[in-house]
C-alpha positions as CSV (number, residue, x, y, z in Angstrom):
1,M,65.2,-128.2,-123.8
2,S,64.7,-125.4,-121.1
3,R,66.3,-125.3,-117.9
4,R,65.6,-123.6,-114.7
5,W,66.6,-123.7,-111.1
6,I,64.2,-124.0,-108.1
7,F,65.8,-122.9,-104.8
8,C,63.9,-124.2,-101.5
9,Y,64.6,-125.1,-97.8
10,S,65.2,-128.6,-96.6
11,P,64.4,-129.1,-93.0
12,W,65.9,-132.6,-92.8
13,T,69.3,-131.2,-93.8
14,N,68.6,-127.8,-92.1
15,S,69.9,-126.1,-95.5
16,R,69.0,-124.5,-98.4
17,C,68.8,-126.7,-101.8
18,R,68.4,-126.1,-105.3
19,F,66.5,-128.4,-107.8
20,Q,67.5,-128.4,-111.3
21,A,64.2,-128.7,-113.3
22,L,64.4,-129.9,-116.8
23,R,61.4,-129.3,-119.3
24,T,61.7,-131.4,-122.4
25,R,60.3,-130.0,-125.5
26,E,58.0,-133.1,-126.0
27,R,54.6,-132.8,-125.0
28,S,54.6,-135.6,-122.7
29,P,54.4,-134.8,-118.8
30,V,57.0,-132.8,-117.3
31,K,60.0,-134.6,-116.3
32,L,62.1,-133.5,-113.5
33,A,65.6,-134.4,-112.7
34,V,66.4,-133.7,-109.2
35,R,70.0,-132.6,-108.3
36,I,70.2,-131.5,-104.6
37,D,73.3,-129.2,-104.1
38,A,73.3,-129.0,-100.3
39,W,75.0,-126.0,-98.6
40,L,76.3,-128.1,-95.9
41,S,79.2,-130.3,-96.2
42,L,78.8,-134.2,-96.6
43,R,80.4,-134.5,-93.1
44,Q,77.7,-132.3,-91.6
45,I,74.8,-134.1,-93.4
46,V,76.3,-137.4,-92.0
47,S,76.5,-136.2,-88.5
48,R,72.9,-134.9,-88.7
49,V,71.6,-138.2,-89.8
50,R,73.7,-140.0,-87.2
51,T,72.2,-138.0,-84.6
52,A,68.7,-138.4,-85.8
53,T,69.1,-142.1,-86.1
54,I,70.7,-142.2,-82.5
55,G,67.6,-140.1,-81.3
56,A,65.1,-142.3,-83.0
57,E,66.6,-145.4,-81.4
58,N,66.6,-143.9,-78.0
59,I,63.0,-142.9,-78.5
60,T,62.1,-146.4,-79.5
61,C,64.2,-148.0,-76.6
62,S,62.5,-145.7,-74.0
63,H,59.1,-146.5,-75.3
64,R,59.6,-150.2,-75.2
65,I,60.9,-150.2,-71.6
66,T,58.1,-147.8,-70.5
67,G,55.6,-150.0,-72.0
68,V,57.0,-153.0,-70.1
69,T,57.8,-151.2,-66.6
70,E,54.9,-148.7,-66.9
71,K,53.5,-148.5,-63.1
72,Q,49.6,-149.1,-62.6
73,F,47.6,-148.9,-59.4
74,Y,46.2,-152.0,-57.7
75,F,43.6,-151.4,-54.9
76,A,43.8,-154.2,-52.3
77,Y,40.9,-154.8,-49.8
78,G,41.8,-158.5,-48.6
79,S,44.8,-160.2,-47.3
80,N,46.9,-158.2,-50.1
81,M,46.6,-155.2,-47.9
82,S,49.7,-156.4,-45.9
83,T,52.8,-155.4,-47.7
84,D,54.7,-158.3,-46.8
85,R,51.8,-160.7,-48.0
86,L,51.8,-158.8,-51.5
87,R,55.4,-159.0,-52.1
88,A,55.6,-162.5,-51.6
89,R,53.6,-162.8,-54.7
90,I,54.8,-159.5,-56.3
91,P,58.4,-158.7,-55.0
92,E,58.3,-155.1,-56.5
93,A,55.0,-154.0,-55.3
94,A,55.4,-150.5,-53.9
95,P,52.7,-149.2,-51.4
96,V,51.1,-146.0,-52.0
97,G,48.8,-145.9,-48.8
98,R,45.5,-146.2,-47.8
99,A,42.5,-145.5,-50.0
100,R,38.6,-145.4,-49.9
101,W,35.9,-146.4,-52.4
102,P,32.6,-144.9,-51.9
103,G,29.6,-146.8,-52.7
104,M,31.3,-150.2,-52.0
105,R,30.9,-152.4,-48.8
106,L,33.2,-155.1,-47.6
107,V,31.8,-158.8,-47.1
108,F,33.2,-162.3,-46.8
109,N,31.0,-164.0,-49.2
110,K,33.2,-165.6,-51.7
111,V,33.9,-169.2,-50.5
112,A,37.5,-170.5,-51.2
113,E,38.3,-174.2,-52.1
114,D,39.0,-174.9,-48.6
115,G,35.6,-173.6,-47.5
116,S,36.6,-170.3,-45.6
117,G,35.4,-167.0,-46.7
118,K,37.5,-164.6,-48.7
119,A,36.9,-160.8,-49.0
120,N,34.7,-159.3,-51.4
121,L,33.4,-155.8,-52.2
122,I,29.6,-155.2,-53.2
123,E,27.5,-151.9,-54.1
124,D,26.3,-150.0,-51.3
125,P,25.5,-146.4,-51.8
126,D,25.7,-145.8,-48.0
127,A,29.0,-147.5,-47.3
128,L,32.7,-146.9,-47.9
129,A,35.2,-149.4,-48.4
130,W,38.6,-148.9,-47.4
131,G,41.8,-150.7,-48.8
132,V,45.7,-150.1,-49.7
133,V,46.6,-149.1,-53.2
134,F,49.8,-150.5,-54.5
135,R,52.1,-149.6,-57.4
136,I,52.7,-152.5,-59.7
137,T,54.0,-153.1,-63.3
138,V,51.9,-154.1,-66.2
139,S,53.8,-157.6,-66.3
140,D,52.7,-158.0,-62.7
141,W,49.0,-158.4,-63.3
142,T,49.7,-161.8,-64.9
143,R,51.0,-163.1,-61.7
144,L,48.6,-161.5,-59.6
145,D,45.7,-162.9,-61.6
146,A,47.0,-166.5,-60.9
147,F,46.5,-165.8,-57.1
148,E,42.8,-164.7,-57.6
149,P,40.8,-167.7,-58.8
150,G,37.1,-166.7,-58.7
151,Y,37.7,-163.1,-58.9
152,A,37.5,-160.8,-62.0
153,R,39.8,-157.9,-62.3
154,V,38.0,-154.7,-63.2
155,P,38.9,-150.8,-63.2
156,C,37.9,-148.6,-60.1
157,N,38.4,-145.3,-58.9
158,V,39.6,-144.8,-55.4
159,T,40.6,-141.7,-53.5
160,V,43.8,-141.4,-51.2
161,D,44.3,-139.3,-48.4
162,S,45.6,-136.5,-50.2
163,G,42.2,-136.2,-51.9
164,E,43.6,-137.4,-55.2
165,T,41.5,-140.0,-57.1
166,L,43.7,-142.8,-58.9
167,D,42.4,-144.9,-61.8
168,A,43.2,-148.4,-60.2
169,Q,42.1,-151.9,-60.8
170,V,40.7,-154.3,-58.2
171,Y,39.3,-158.0,-58.0
172,L,35.7,-158.5,-57.5
173,G,34.1,-161.9,-56.6
174,V,32.0,-163.6,-59.4
175,G,30.0,-166.7,-59.6
176,S,28.1,-167.6,-56.4
177,T,28.5,-166.2,-53.1
178,R,27.6,-167.2,-49.4
179,D,28.6,-165.5,-46.2
180,T,31.3,-167.3,-44.8
181,P,33.9,-166.4,-42.2
182,P,37.4,-166.4,-43.0
183,H,40.4,-168.4,-41.8
184,D,42.5,-167.0,-39.0
185,G,45.7,-166.6,-41.0
186,Y,43.6,-164.5,-43.7
187,R,42.2,-162.4,-41.0
188,E,45.6,-161.5,-39.5
189,H,46.8,-160.7,-43.0
190,R,44.2,-158.2,-43.5
191,V,44.2,-156.8,-39.8
192,G,48.0,-156.4,-40.2
193,G,47.6,-154.6,-43.5
194,A,44.9,-152.3,-42.1
195,L,47.3,-151.5,-39.1
196,E,50.2,-151.0,-41.2
197,H,48.7,-148.4,-43.4
198,R,46.6,-146.8,-40.7
199,C,43.1,-147.7,-41.7
200,P,40.2,-146.5,-39.4
201,A,40.3,-148.0,-36.2
202,G,36.6,-149.2,-36.8
203,I,37.9,-151.6,-39.7
204,V,40.3,-153.4,-37.6
205,R,37.6,-154.0,-35.0
206,G,35.2,-155.2,-37.5
207,I,37.5,-157.8,-38.9
208,R,38.4,-159.1,-35.5
209,A,34.9,-159.4,-34.6
210,L,33.9,-161.8,-37.3
211,Q,32.9,-165.3,-36.6
212,R,36.0,-167.6,-37.0
213,A,35.6,-170.1,-39.7
C-alpha cells in the first residue's frame, strides 16, 4: 500500500492542514482515509467555532427582528392625515411629512355604511393629490387593513418635499362609488392633518368648502 501526504489550506480553521491519502494496491477506486493535523491548537479551533456560532445566531436574530419591525411607508390622504387620528389606530406610526402624487385627484365618492362620503383618489393626468407619509411596521398593515373596509391597499410612488420619491402603499376605493359629502368629524380630521403637515392652503380651503353631509 502506497502512502502520500497532501497539504492544503483550510479557511474554516484558518490553518494549514495535511491529509493522508492511502492508495490500496487493489484495483478498486481510490480509497482515501483523511486525517487532519491542524496547526492550531484544539482550544483555538473551539474558540473559532464558538465565535462563528455566536455570529451566525446574531445574524439570524437580527434578520428575524428586521423582518418584523422593518419600516414601510404609508401614504394617507383622508382622515389618517392627522397624526393623532392614525396613532389612535397604530400607536407607533411616525410622520415623515407631506407628499404629493402626480396624476391623481382627491374625491369624496366612497360611501360609508353611515351614508357619508369618504376620501378616495382617482386618476387625472392634470391633477396632483396631496397627503402625508407615515412610517409604520410590517405588522401594522393588518391592523390598518381592518380600518379600511371597501378599500384595496396598493403600491404607489409619492414625492416628499426633499424631492425624494418613496415607494409607499395607499388605500384606494373599490366597488361602487357616488359623490357624497363627508361628515363634519371626518372633514375636521383631514383639515387638521393638512394644517399639521403644512399642506397647500388651497387643499384646506377646498375641504372646508365641501357640502356638508
